[in-house]
PyMOL CGO cylinders between C-alpha atoms (Angstrom):
from pymol import cmd
from pymol.cgo import CYLINDER

trace = [
    CYLINDER, 73.60, 95.64, 54.04, 77.30, 97.30, 53.81, 0.3, 1, 1, 1, 1, 1, 1,
    CYLINDER, 77.30, 97.30, 53.81, 79.67, 98.55, 56.21, 0.3, 1, 1, 1, 1, 1, 1,
    CYLINDER, 79.67, 98.55, 56.21, 83.00, 99.93, 57.51, 0.3, 1, 1, 1, 1, 1, 1,
    CYLINDER, 83.00, 99.93, 57.51, 84.37, 96.52, 56.96, 0.3, 1, 1, 1, 1, 1, 1,
    CYLINDER, 84.37, 96.52, 56.96, 83.68, 97.01, 53.17, 0.3, 1, 1, 1, 1, 1, 1,
    CYLINDER, 83.68, 97.01, 53.17, 86.51, 99.91, 52.88, 0.3, 1, 1, 1, 1, 1, 1,
    CYLINDER, 86.51, 99.91, 52.88, 88.67, 98.66, 55.73, 0.3, 1, 1, 1, 1, 1, 1,
    CYLINDER, 88.67, 98.66, 55.73, 92.19, 97.49, 55.19, 0.3, 1, 1, 1, 1, 1, 1,
    CYLINDER, 92.19, 97.49, 55.19, 92.93, 98.93, 52.14, 0.3, 1, 1, 1, 1, 1, 1,
    CYLINDER, 92.93, 98.93, 52.14, 95.51, 97.44, 49.39, 0.3, 1, 1, 1, 1, 1, 1,
    CYLINDER, 95.51, 97.44, 49.39, 99.07, 97.60, 50.27, 0.3, 1, 1, 1, 1, 1, 1,
    CYLINDER, 99.07, 97.60, 50.27, 102.21, 98.43, 48.04, 0.3, 1, 1, 1, 1, 1, 1,
    CYLINDER, 102.21, 98.43, 48.04, 103.54, 96.32, 44.80, 0.3, 1, 1, 1, 1, 1, 1,
    CYLINDER, 103.54, 96.32, 44.80, 106.04, 96.59, 42.28, 0.3, 1, 1, 1, 1, 1, 1,
    CYLINDER, 106.04, 96.59, 42.28, 103.40, 95.93, 39.24, 0.3, 1, 1, 1, 1, 1, 1,
    CYLINDER, 103.40, 95.93, 39.24, 104.43, 93.39, 36.75, 0.3, 1, 1, 1, 1, 1, 1,
    CYLINDER, 104.43, 93.39, 36.75, 101.13, 92.56, 35.31, 0.3, 1, 1, 1, 1, 1, 1,
    CYLINDER, 101.13, 92.56, 35.31, 101.13, 90.73, 31.70, 0.3, 1, 1, 1, 1, 1, 1,
    CYLINDER, 101.13, 90.73, 31.70, 97.41, 91.81, 30.80, 0.3, 1, 1, 1, 1, 1, 1,
    CYLINDER, 97.41, 91.81, 30.80, 96.56, 94.54, 29.00, 0.3, 1, 1, 1, 1, 1, 1,
    CYLINDER, 96.56, 94.54, 29.00, 93.52, 97.09, 29.03, 0.3, 1, 1, 1, 1, 1, 1,
    CYLINDER, 93.52, 97.09, 29.03, 90.75, 96.98, 26.73, 0.3, 1, 1, 1, 1, 1, 1,
    CYLINDER, 90.75, 96.98, 26.73, 87.20, 98.27, 26.07, 0.3, 1, 1, 1, 1, 1, 1,
    CYLINDER, 87.20, 98.27, 26.07, 84.88, 95.26, 26.62, 0.3, 1, 1, 1, 1, 1, 1,
    CYLINDER, 84.88, 95.26, 26.62, 81.57, 96.44, 25.88, 0.3, 1, 1, 1, 1, 1, 1,
    CYLINDER, 81.57, 96.44, 25.88, 80.86, 99.88, 27.51, 0.3, 1, 1, 1, 1, 1, 1,
    CYLINDER, 80.86, 99.88, 27.51, 83.47, 99.12, 30.20, 0.3, 1, 1, 1, 1, 1, 1,
    CYLINDER, 83.47, 99.12, 30.20, 87.26, 99.63, 30.30, 0.3, 1, 1, 1, 1, 1, 1,
    CYLINDER, 87.26, 99.63, 30.30, 88.73, 96.32, 31.49, 0.3, 1, 1, 1, 1, 1, 1,
    CYLINDER, 88.73, 96.32, 31.49, 91.86, 94.52, 32.24, 0.3, 1, 1, 1, 1, 1, 1,
    CYLINDER, 91.86, 94.52, 32.24, 92.13, 91.80, 30.34, 0.3, 1, 1, 1, 1, 1, 1,
    CYLINDER, 92.13, 91.80, 30.34, 94.77, 88.40, 30.51, 0.3, 1, 1, 1, 1, 1, 1,
    CYLINDER, 94.77, 88.40, 30.51, 95.00, 85.69, 28.45, 0.3, 1, 1, 1, 1, 1, 1,
    CYLINDER, 95.00, 85.69, 28.45, 94.92, 84.04, 25.24, 0.3, 1, 1, 1, 1, 1, 1,
    CYLINDER, 94.92, 84.04, 25.24, 92.05, 85.92, 23.28, 0.3, 1, 1, 1, 1, 1, 1,
    CYLINDER, 92.05, 85.92, 23.28, 91.36, 82.81, 21.48, 0.3, 1, 1, 1, 1, 1, 1,
    CYLINDER, 91.36, 82.81, 21.48, 90.53, 80.84, 24.67, 0.3, 1, 1, 1, 1, 1, 1,
    CYLINDER, 90.53, 80.84, 24.67, 87.16, 79.65, 24.71, 0.3, 1, 1, 1, 1, 1, 1,
    CYLINDER, 87.16, 79.65, 24.71, 87.08, 79.78, 28.38, 0.3, 1, 1, 1, 1, 1, 1,
    CYLINDER, 87.08, 79.78, 28.38, 86.50, 82.98, 30.22, 0.3, 1, 1, 1, 1, 1, 1,
    CYLINDER, 86.50, 82.98, 30.22, 86.04, 84.30, 33.47, 0.3, 1, 1, 1, 1, 1, 1,
    CYLINDER, 86.04, 84.30, 33.47, 84.84, 87.75, 34.70, 0.3, 1, 1, 1, 1, 1, 1,
    CYLINDER, 84.84, 87.75, 34.70, 86.05, 89.27, 38.11, 0.3, 1, 1, 1, 1, 1, 1,
    CYLINDER, 86.05, 89.27, 38.11, 83.80, 91.65, 39.64, 0.3, 1, 1, 1, 1, 1, 1,
    CYLINDER, 83.80, 91.65, 39.64, 85.71, 93.83, 42.31, 0.3, 1, 1, 1, 1, 1, 1,
    CYLINDER, 85.71, 93.83, 42.31, 85.06, 95.12, 45.82, 0.3, 1, 1, 1, 1, 1, 1,
    CYLINDER, 85.06, 95.12, 45.82, 85.51, 99.12, 46.46, 0.3, 1, 1, 1, 1, 1, 1,
    CYLINDER, 85.51, 99.12, 46.46, 88.97, 98.96, 46.00, 0.3, 1, 1, 1, 1, 1, 1,
    CYLINDER, 88.97, 98.96, 46.00, 89.29, 97.95, 42.25, 0.3, 1, 1, 1, 1, 1, 1,
    CYLINDER, 89.29, 97.95, 42.25, 92.28, 98.55, 40.29, 0.3, 1, 1, 1, 1, 1, 1,
    CYLINDER, 92.28, 98.55, 40.29, 90.74, 101.36, 38.36, 0.3, 1, 1, 1, 1, 1, 1,
    CYLINDER, 90.74, 101.36, 38.36, 89.43, 102.88, 41.38, 0.3, 1, 1, 1, 1, 1, 1,
    CYLINDER, 89.43, 102.88, 41.38, 93.04, 102.59, 43.31, 0.3, 1, 1, 1, 1, 1, 1,
    CYLINDER, 93.04, 102.59, 43.31, 94.78, 104.38, 40.17, 0.3, 1, 1, 1, 1, 1, 1,
    CYLINDER, 94.78, 104.38, 40.17, 92.26, 107.06, 40.38, 0.3, 1, 1, 1, 1, 1, 1,
    CYLINDER, 92.26, 107.06, 40.38, 92.74, 107.95, 43.94, 0.3, 1, 1, 1, 1, 1, 1,
    CYLINDER, 92.74, 107.95, 43.94, 96.50, 108.37, 42.58, 0.3, 1, 1, 1, 1, 1, 1,
    CYLINDER, 96.50, 108.37, 42.58, 97.92, 105.55, 44.80, 0.3, 1, 1, 1, 1, 1, 1,
    CYLINDER, 97.92, 105.55, 44.80, 99.80, 104.29, 41.89, 0.3, 1, 1, 1, 1, 1, 1,
    CYLINDER, 99.80, 104.29, 41.89, 101.39, 101.38, 43.68, 0.3, 1, 1, 1, 1, 1, 1,
    CYLINDER, 101.39, 101.38, 43.68, 98.40, 99.84, 45.08, 0.3, 1, 1, 1, 1, 1, 1,
    CYLINDER, 98.40, 99.84, 45.08, 98.74, 96.40, 44.74, 0.3, 1, 1, 1, 1, 1, 1,
    CYLINDER, 98.74, 96.40, 44.74, 96.74, 95.18, 41.81, 0.3, 1, 1, 1, 1, 1, 1,
    CYLINDER, 96.74, 95.18, 41.81, 95.32, 91.84, 43.22, 0.3, 1, 1, 1, 1, 1, 1,
    CYLINDER, 95.32, 91.84, 43.22, 92.48, 91.68, 40.71, 0.3, 1, 1, 1, 1, 1, 1,
    CYLINDER, 92.48, 91.68, 40.71, 95.26, 91.88, 38.05, 0.3, 1, 1, 1, 1, 1, 1,
    CYLINDER, 95.26, 91.88, 38.05, 97.36, 89.35, 39.73, 0.3, 1, 1, 1, 1, 1, 1,
    CYLINDER, 97.36, 89.35, 39.73, 94.20, 86.71, 40.01, 0.3, 1, 1, 1, 1, 1, 1,
    CYLINDER, 94.20, 86.71, 40.01, 93.53, 87.74, 36.53, 0.3, 1, 1, 1, 1, 1, 1,
    CYLINDER, 93.53, 87.74, 36.53, 97.04, 86.66, 35.40, 0.3, 1, 1, 1, 1, 1, 1,
    CYLINDER, 97.04, 86.66, 35.40, 97.03, 83.59, 37.35, 0.3, 1, 1, 1, 1, 1, 1,
    CYLINDER, 97.03, 83.59, 37.35, 94.04, 82.60, 35.76, 0.3, 1, 1, 1, 1, 1, 1,
    CYLINDER, 94.04, 82.60, 35.76, 95.23, 83.24, 32.10, 0.3, 1, 1, 1, 1, 1, 1,
    CYLINDER, 95.23, 83.24, 32.10, 98.25, 80.89, 33.26, 0.3, 1, 1, 1, 1, 1, 1,
    CYLINDER, 98.25, 80.89, 33.26, 95.77, 78.23, 33.50, 0.3, 1, 1, 1, 1, 1, 1,
    CYLINDER, 95.77, 78.23, 33.50, 94.23, 78.67, 30.18, 0.3, 1, 1, 1, 1, 1, 1,
    CYLINDER, 94.23, 78.67, 30.18, 91.30, 81.22, 30.78, 0.3, 1, 1, 1, 1, 1, 1,
    CYLINDER, 91.30, 81.22, 30.78, 90.58, 84.55, 29.11, 0.3, 1, 1, 1, 1, 1, 1,
    CYLINDER, 90.58, 84.55, 29.11, 90.39, 86.89, 32.50, 0.3, 1, 1, 1, 1, 1, 1,
    CYLINDER, 90.39, 86.89, 32.50, 88.27, 90.23, 32.51, 0.3, 1, 1, 1, 1, 1, 1,
    CYLINDER, 88.27, 90.23, 32.51, 88.38, 92.53, 35.32, 0.3, 1, 1, 1, 1, 1, 1,
    CYLINDER, 88.38, 92.53, 35.32, 86.03, 95.44, 34.36, 0.3, 1, 1, 1, 1, 1, 1,
    CYLINDER, 86.03, 95.44, 34.36, 86.01, 98.96, 35.63, 0.3, 1, 1, 1, 1, 1, 1,
    CYLINDER, 86.01, 98.96, 35.63, 81.86, 98.92, 36.92, 0.3, 1, 1, 1, 1, 1, 1,
    CYLINDER, 81.86, 98.92, 36.92, 82.84, 102.13, 38.89, 0.3, 1, 1, 1, 1, 1, 1,
    CYLINDER, 82.84, 102.13, 38.89, 83.86, 104.23, 35.47, 0.3, 1, 1, 1, 1, 1, 1,
    CYLINDER, 83.86, 104.23, 35.47, 87.32, 105.45, 37.37, 0.3, 1, 1, 1, 1, 1, 1,
    CYLINDER, 87.32, 105.45, 37.37, 85.20, 107.09, 39.91, 0.3, 1, 1, 1, 1, 1, 1,
    CYLINDER, 85.20, 107.09, 39.91, 86.30, 105.92, 43.59, 0.3, 1, 1, 1, 1, 1, 1,
    CYLINDER, 86.30, 105.92, 43.59, 83.18, 107.36, 45.17, 0.3, 1, 1, 1, 1, 1, 1,
    CYLINDER, 83.18, 107.36, 45.17, 81.56, 104.48, 47.16, 0.3, 1, 1, 1, 1, 1, 1,
    CYLINDER, 81.56, 104.48, 47.16, 78.28, 106.36, 46.48, 0.3, 1, 1, 1, 1, 1, 1,
    CYLINDER, 78.28, 106.36, 46.48, 78.59, 105.20, 43.10, 0.3, 1, 1, 1, 1, 1, 1,
    CYLINDER, 78.59, 105.20, 43.10, 77.94, 101.60, 43.75, 0.3, 1, 1, 1, 1, 1, 1,
    CYLINDER, 77.94, 101.60, 43.75, 74.65, 100.11, 42.43, 0.3, 1, 1, 1, 1, 1, 1,
    CYLINDER, 74.65, 100.11, 42.43, 72.95, 97.26, 41.73, 0.3, 1, 1, 1, 1, 1, 1,
    CYLINDER, 72.95, 97.26, 41.73, 72.50, 98.54, 38.47, 0.3, 1, 1, 1, 1, 1, 1,
    CYLINDER, 72.50, 98.54, 38.47, 76.00, 97.19, 37.63, 0.3, 1, 1, 1, 1, 1, 1,
    CYLINDER, 76.00, 97.19, 37.63, 74.26, 93.90, 36.52, 0.3, 1, 1, 1, 1, 1, 1,
    CYLINDER, 74.26, 93.90, 36.52, 72.65, 96.13, 33.57, 0.3, 1, 1, 1, 1, 1, 1,
    CYLINDER, 72.65, 96.13, 33.57, 76.98, 96.89, 32.55, 0.3, 1, 1, 1, 1, 1, 1,
    CYLINDER, 76.98, 96.89, 32.55, 77.87, 92.99, 33.49, 0.3, 1, 1, 1, 1, 1, 1,
    CYLINDER, 77.87, 92.99, 33.49, 75.38, 91.52, 30.82, 0.3, 1, 1, 1, 1, 1, 1,
    CYLINDER, 75.38, 91.52, 30.82, 76.78, 93.53, 28.01, 0.3, 1, 1, 1, 1, 1, 1,
    CYLINDER, 76.78, 93.53, 28.01, 80.30, 92.40, 29.13, 0.3, 1, 1, 1, 1, 1, 1,
    CYLINDER, 80.30, 92.40, 29.13, 79.38, 88.47, 29.04, 0.3, 1, 1, 1, 1, 1, 1,
    CYLINDER, 79.38, 88.47, 29.04, 77.41, 88.79, 25.60, 0.3, 1, 1, 1, 1, 1, 1,
    CYLINDER, 77.41, 88.79, 25.60, 80.62, 90.29, 24.37, 0.3, 1, 1, 1, 1, 1, 1,
    CYLINDER, 80.62, 90.29, 24.37, 83.21, 87.85, 25.06, 0.3, 1, 1, 1, 1, 1, 1,
    CYLINDER, 83.21, 87.85, 25.06, 80.29, 85.15, 23.79, 0.3, 1, 1, 1, 1, 1, 1,
    CYLINDER, 80.29, 85.15, 23.79, 80.20, 86.92, 20.59, 0.3, 1, 1, 1, 1, 1, 1,
    CYLINDER, 80.20, 86.92, 20.59, 84.05, 86.86, 20.66, 0.3, 1, 1, 1, 1, 1, 1,
    CYLINDER, 84.05, 86.86, 20.66, 83.82, 83.04, 20.78, 0.3, 1, 1, 1, 1, 1, 1,
    CYLINDER, 83.82, 83.04, 20.78, 83.98, 82.10, 24.44, 0.3, 1, 1, 1, 1, 1, 1,
    CYLINDER, 83.98, 82.10, 24.44, 81.56, 79.25, 25.03, 0.3, 1, 1, 1, 1, 1, 1,
    CYLINDER, 81.56, 79.25, 25.03, 82.10, 79.22, 28.69, 0.3, 1, 1, 1, 1, 1, 1,
    CYLINDER, 82.10, 79.22, 28.69, 82.09, 82.11, 31.27, 0.3, 1, 1, 1, 1, 1, 1,
    CYLINDER, 82.09, 82.11, 31.27, 82.65, 81.60, 34.94, 0.3, 1, 1, 1, 1, 1, 1,
    CYLINDER, 82.65, 81.60, 34.94, 82.43, 84.83, 37.25, 0.3, 1, 1, 1, 1, 1, 1,
    CYLINDER, 82.43, 84.83, 37.25, 83.63, 85.47, 40.60, 0.3, 1, 1, 1, 1, 1, 1,
    CYLINDER, 83.63, 85.47, 40.60, 82.32, 88.28, 42.52, 0.3, 1, 1, 1, 1, 1, 1,
    CYLINDER, 82.32, 88.28, 42.52, 83.82, 89.89, 45.89, 0.3, 1, 1, 1, 1, 1, 1,
    CYLINDER, 83.82, 89.89, 45.89, 82.15, 91.72, 48.78, 0.3, 1, 1, 1, 1, 1, 1,
    CYLINDER, 82.15, 91.72, 48.78, 79.61, 93.97, 46.64, 0.3, 1, 1, 1, 1, 1, 1,
    CYLINDER, 79.61, 93.97, 46.64, 80.67, 92.42, 43.57, 0.3, 1, 1, 1, 1, 1, 1,
    CYLINDER, 80.67, 92.42, 43.57, 79.13, 89.14, 44.45, 0.3, 1, 1, 1, 1, 1, 1,
    CYLINDER, 79.13, 89.14, 44.45, 75.54, 90.95, 44.19, 0.3, 1, 1, 1, 1, 1, 1,
    CYLINDER, 75.54, 90.95, 44.19, 76.18, 91.26, 40.59, 0.3, 1, 1, 1, 1, 1, 1,
    CYLINDER, 76.18, 91.26, 40.59, 77.63, 87.67, 40.12, 0.3, 1, 1, 1, 1, 1, 1,
    CYLINDER, 77.63, 87.67, 40.12, 74.23, 86.33, 41.91, 0.3, 1, 1, 1, 1, 1, 1,
    CYLINDER, 74.23, 86.33, 41.91, 72.05, 88.47, 39.75, 0.3, 1, 1, 1, 1, 1, 1,
    CYLINDER, 72.05, 88.47, 39.75, 73.44, 86.93, 36.21, 0.3, 1, 1, 1, 1, 1, 1,
    CYLINDER, 73.44, 86.93, 36.21, 73.76, 83.33, 37.65, 0.3, 1, 1, 1, 1, 1, 1,
    CYLINDER, 73.76, 83.33, 37.65, 70.12, 83.50, 37.87, 0.3, 1, 1, 1, 1, 1, 1,
    CYLINDER, 70.12, 83.50, 37.87, 69.95, 83.93, 34.18, 0.3, 1, 1, 1, 1, 1, 1,
    CYLINDER, 69.95, 83.93, 34.18, 72.30, 81.39, 33.73, 0.3, 1, 1, 1, 1, 1, 1,
    CYLINDER, 72.30, 81.39, 33.73, 74.36, 84.18, 31.69, 0.3, 1, 1, 1, 1, 1, 1,
    CYLINDER, 74.36, 84.18, 31.69, 77.22, 82.29, 33.38, 0.3, 1, 1, 1, 1, 1, 1,
    CYLINDER, 77.22, 82.29, 33.38, 78.35, 78.65, 33.81, 0.3, 1, 1, 1, 1, 1, 1,
    CYLINDER, 78.35, 78.65, 33.81, 79.87, 79.18, 37.17, 0.3, 1, 1, 1, 1, 1, 1,
    CYLINDER, 79.87, 79.18, 37.17, 79.54, 81.37, 40.12, 0.3, 1, 1, 1, 1, 1, 1,
    CYLINDER, 79.54, 81.37, 40.12, 82.15, 82.28, 42.99, 0.3, 1, 1, 1, 1, 1, 1,
    CYLINDER, 82.15, 82.28, 42.99, 80.71, 84.31, 45.60, 0.3, 1, 1, 1, 1, 1, 1,
    CYLINDER, 80.71, 84.31, 45.60, 83.74, 85.96, 48.33, 0.3, 1, 1, 1, 1, 1, 1,
    CYLINDER, 83.74, 85.96, 48.33, 83.00, 87.76, 51.17, 0.3, 1, 1, 1, 1, 1, 1,
    CYLINDER, 83.00, 87.76, 51.17, 79.69, 88.86, 49.53, 0.3, 1, 1, 1, 1, 1, 1,
    CYLINDER, 79.69, 88.86, 49.53, 77.52, 91.83, 50.56, 0.3, 1, 1, 1, 1, 1, 1,
    CYLINDER, 77.52, 91.83, 50.56, 74.13, 92.53, 49.74, 0.3, 1, 1, 1, 1, 1, 1,
    CYLINDER, 74.13, 92.53, 49.74, 73.36, 88.95, 48.81, 0.3, 1, 1, 1, 1, 1, 1,
    CYLINDER, 73.36, 88.95, 48.81, 70.00, 87.51, 50.26, 0.3, 1, 1, 1, 1, 1, 1,
    CYLINDER, 70.00, 87.51, 50.26, 68.32, 84.22, 50.69, 0.3, 1, 1, 1, 1, 1, 1,
    CYLINDER, 68.32, 84.22, 50.69, 66.17, 84.69, 47.87, 0.3, 1, 1, 1, 1, 1, 1,
    CYLINDER, 66.17, 84.69, 47.87, 69.11, 85.69, 45.72, 0.3, 1, 1, 1, 1, 1, 1,
    CYLINDER, 69.11, 85.69, 45.72, 70.86, 81.95, 46.65, 0.3, 1, 1, 1, 1, 1, 1,
    CYLINDER, 70.86, 81.95, 46.65, 67.74, 80.23, 46.04, 0.3, 1, 1, 1, 1, 1, 1,
    CYLINDER, 67.74, 80.23, 46.04, 67.22, 81.56, 42.48, 0.3, 1, 1, 1, 1, 1, 1,
    CYLINDER, 67.22, 81.56, 42.48, 70.79, 80.53, 41.29, 0.3, 1, 1, 1, 1, 1, 1,
    CYLINDER, 70.79, 80.53, 41.29, 70.63, 78.24, 38.51, 0.3, 1, 1, 1, 1, 1, 1,
    CYLINDER, 70.63, 78.24, 38.51, 74.30, 77.20, 37.76, 0.3, 1, 1, 1, 1, 1, 1,
    CYLINDER, 74.30, 77.20, 37.76, 76.92, 75.71, 40.24, 0.3, 1, 1, 1, 1, 1, 1,
    CYLINDER, 76.92, 75.71, 40.24, 77.93, 78.32, 42.87, 0.3, 1, 1, 1, 1, 1, 1,
    CYLINDER, 77.93, 78.32, 42.87, 80.70, 78.36, 45.54, 0.3, 1, 1, 1, 1, 1, 1,
    CYLINDER, 80.70, 78.36, 45.54, 79.89, 80.72, 48.70, 0.3, 1, 1, 1, 1, 1, 1,
    CYLINDER, 79.89, 80.72, 48.70, 83.64, 81.37, 50.74, 0.3, 1, 1, 1, 1, 1, 1,
    CYLINDER, 83.64, 81.37, 50.74, 83.46, 83.58, 53.84, 0.3, 1, 1, 1, 1, 1, 1,
    CYLINDER, 83.46, 83.58, 53.84, 85.73, 84.35, 56.38, 0.3, 1, 1, 1, 1, 1, 1,
    CYLINDER, 85.73, 84.35, 56.38, 85.35, 83.48, 60.21, 0.3, 1, 1, 1, 1, 1, 1,
    CYLINDER, 85.35, 83.48, 60.21, 85.35, 86.88, 60.92, 0.3, 1, 1, 1, 1, 1, 1,
    CYLINDER, 85.35, 86.88, 60.92, 82.70, 89.35, 59.16, 0.3, 1, 1, 1, 1, 1, 1,
    CYLINDER, 82.70, 89.35, 59.16, 80.24, 91.68, 60.80, 0.3, 1, 1, 1, 1, 1, 1,
    CYLINDER, 80.24, 91.68, 60.80, 78.64, 91.91, 57.09, 0.3, 1, 1, 1, 1, 1, 1,
    CYLINDER, 78.64, 91.91, 57.09, 77.84, 88.11, 56.26, 0.3, 1, 1, 1, 1, 1, 1,
    CYLINDER, 77.84, 88.11, 56.26, 78.58, 85.99, 59.60, 0.3, 1, 1, 1, 1, 1, 1,
    CYLINDER, 78.58, 85.99, 59.60, 79.22, 82.25, 59.68, 0.3, 1, 1, 1, 1, 1, 1,
    CYLINDER, 79.22, 82.25, 59.68, 75.68, 82.04, 61.30, 0.3, 1, 1, 1, 1, 1, 1,
    CYLINDER, 75.68, 82.04, 61.30, 73.97, 83.67, 58.24, 0.3, 1, 1, 1, 1, 1, 1,
    CYLINDER, 73.97, 83.67, 58.24, 75.54, 81.19, 56.05, 0.3, 1, 1, 1, 1, 1, 1,
    CYLINDER, 75.54, 81.19, 56.05, 73.71, 78.49, 57.71, 0.3, 1, 1, 1, 1, 1, 1,
    CYLINDER, 73.71, 78.49, 57.71, 70.45, 79.30, 55.60, 0.3, 1, 1, 1, 1, 1, 1,
    CYLINDER, 70.45, 79.30, 55.60, 72.45, 79.68, 52.41, 0.3, 1, 1, 1, 1, 1, 1,
    CYLINDER, 72.45, 79.68, 52.41, 73.52, 76.13, 52.79, 0.3, 1, 1, 1, 1, 1, 1,
    CYLINDER, 73.52, 76.13, 52.79, 70.31, 74.79, 53.53, 0.3, 1, 1, 1, 1, 1, 1,
    CYLINDER, 70.31, 74.79, 53.53, 68.77, 76.66, 50.52, 0.3, 1, 1, 1, 1, 1, 1,
    CYLINDER, 68.77, 76.66, 50.52, 71.45, 75.17, 48.16, 0.3, 1, 1, 1, 1, 1, 1,
    CYLINDER, 71.45, 75.17, 48.16, 71.04, 71.47, 49.79, 0.3, 1, 1, 1, 1, 1, 1,
    CYLINDER, 71.04, 71.47, 49.79, 67.27, 71.67, 48.56, 0.3, 1, 1, 1, 1, 1, 1,
    CYLINDER, 67.27, 71.67, 48.56, 68.37, 72.28, 44.86, 0.3, 1, 1, 1, 1, 1, 1,
    CYLINDER, 68.37, 72.28, 44.86, 69.83, 69.39, 44.28, 0.3, 1, 1, 1, 1, 1, 1,
    CYLINDER, 69.83, 69.39, 44.28, 70.16, 70.22, 40.55, 0.3, 1, 1, 1, 1, 1, 1,
    CYLINDER, 70.16, 70.22, 40.55, 72.81, 73.12, 41.56, 0.3, 1, 1, 1, 1, 1, 1,
    CYLINDER, 72.81, 73.12, 41.56, 76.12, 72.01, 42.25, 0.3, 1, 1, 1, 1, 1, 1,
    CYLINDER, 76.12, 72.01, 42.25, 77.26, 73.94, 45.42, 0.3, 1, 1, 1, 1, 1, 1,
    CYLINDER, 77.26, 73.94, 45.42, 80.55, 74.59, 47.56, 0.3, 1, 1, 1, 1, 1, 1,
    CYLINDER, 80.55, 74.59, 47.56, 80.70, 76.26, 50.69, 0.3, 1, 1, 1, 1, 1, 1,
    CYLINDER, 80.70, 76.26, 50.69, 83.63, 77.37, 53.10, 0.3, 1, 1, 1, 1, 1, 1,
    CYLINDER, 83.63, 77.37, 53.10, 84.07, 79.23, 56.03, 0.3, 1, 1, 1, 1, 1, 1,
    CYLINDER, 84.07, 79.23, 56.03, 88.17, 80.28, 56.08, 0.3, 1, 1, 1, 1, 1, 1,
    CYLINDER, 88.17, 80.28, 56.08, 89.27, 80.50, 59.73, 0.3, 1, 1, 1, 1, 1, 1,
    CYLINDER, 89.27, 80.50, 59.73, 91.05, 82.92, 61.08, 0.3, 1, 1, 1, 1, 1, 1,
    CYLINDER, 91.05, 82.92, 61.08, 90.57, 85.82, 58.39, 0.3, 1, 1, 1, 1, 1, 1,
    CYLINDER, 90.57, 85.82, 58.39, 88.14, 88.81, 58.15, 0.3, 1, 1, 1, 1, 1, 1,
    CYLINDER, 88.14, 88.81, 58.15, 86.04, 90.34, 55.47, 0.3, 1, 1, 1, 1, 1, 1,
    CYLINDER, 86.04, 90.34, 55.47, 88.16, 91.11, 52.36, 0.3, 1, 1, 1, 1, 1, 1,
    CYLINDER, 88.16, 91.11, 52.36, 90.91, 88.43, 52.83, 0.3, 1, 1, 1, 1, 1, 1,
    CYLINDER, 90.91, 88.43, 52.83, 90.87, 87.21, 49.36, 0.3, 1, 1, 1, 1, 1, 1,
    CYLINDER, 90.87, 87.21, 49.36, 92.00, 90.49, 47.85, 0.3, 1, 1, 1, 1, 1, 1,
    CYLINDER, 92.00, 90.49, 47.85, 93.54, 92.59, 50.73, 0.3, 1, 1, 1, 1, 1, 1,
    CYLINDER, 93.54, 92.59, 50.73, 96.61, 90.64, 51.90, 0.3, 1, 1, 1, 1, 1, 1,
    CYLINDER, 96.61, 90.64, 51.90, 100.27, 91.79, 51.77, 0.3, 1, 1, 1, 1, 1, 1,
    CYLINDER, 100.27, 91.79, 51.77, 102.79, 89.54, 50.49, 0.3, 1, 1, 1, 1, 1, 1,
    CYLINDER, 102.79, 89.54, 50.49, 104.79, 89.78, 53.44, 0.3, 1, 1, 1, 1, 1, 1,
    CYLINDER, 104.79, 89.78, 53.44, 101.91, 87.90, 55.35, 0.3, 1, 1, 1, 1, 1, 1,
    CYLINDER, 101.91, 87.90, 55.35, 102.68, 84.12, 54.93, 0.3, 1, 1, 1, 1, 1, 1,
    CYLINDER, 102.68, 84.12, 54.93, 99.31, 82.71, 56.47, 0.3, 1, 1, 1, 1, 1, 1,
    CYLINDER, 99.31, 82.71, 56.47, 97.25, 85.91, 54.60, 0.3, 1, 1, 1, 1, 1, 1,
    CYLINDER, 97.25, 85.91, 54.60, 98.63, 84.73, 51.35, 0.3, 1, 1, 1, 1, 1, 1,
    CYLINDER, 98.63, 84.73, 51.35, 98.21, 81.17, 52.11, 0.3, 1, 1, 1, 1, 1, 1,
    CYLINDER, 98.21, 81.17, 52.11, 94.52, 81.71, 52.96, 0.3, 1, 1, 1, 1, 1, 1,
    CYLINDER, 94.52, 81.71, 52.96, 93.88, 83.91, 49.94, 0.3, 1, 1, 1, 1, 1, 1,
    CYLINDER, 93.88, 83.91, 49.94, 95.50, 81.38, 47.86, 0.3, 1, 1, 1, 1, 1, 1,
    CYLINDER, 95.50, 81.38, 47.86, 93.48, 78.63, 48.69, 0.3, 1, 1, 1, 1, 1, 1,
    CYLINDER, 93.48, 78.63, 48.69, 90.19, 80.81, 48.05, 0.3, 1, 1, 1, 1, 1, 1,
    CYLINDER, 90.19, 80.81, 48.05, 91.58, 81.19, 44.75, 0.3, 1, 1, 1, 1, 1, 1,
]
cmd.load_cgo(trace, "trace")
């Protein structure tokens, strides 16, 4: 289920400075960063505060943390893509599991351009999209950060290595609900997994932090 935590603690302000550019990937406008000739790709699927939505809301100086993460991945040799699954519409009611129908064409478009290995990281509701494509092995690695909507059956269906990162304080996916996920992954020795609960942080901590908060930045960077 979703809840107020999904929309709490919106991003702060930023001076920009992104190194990527906006391109059309399949049907989605996307922020891309990195060497286009790289064979390694990373797909970032945001929470409700995706960068395009922030701009559509005319919050022109909101932190573009997804773009910062993409630039960080690019500096490590990856071709990072942050698609606009909201089509520029900030309405929360537009969120849908059908976003997986848009994710797969993006993945296939990256494969067609020569990217042979694709990872995907999903934040909040974006984790549901990532876990769905992980069931079909359309990606090679899945990361779920403070996930929403992800069920035990979803975890059981994952076919690729998966990491689940959760906060200590999360009403949507509290630590006690993570235990069955761990048990399900341990029962699948053919699928590598990593699970960690980060102390002292709450839902959304990996992207909704302020640069002046040293503790929050350190925890977010560890998750990245």
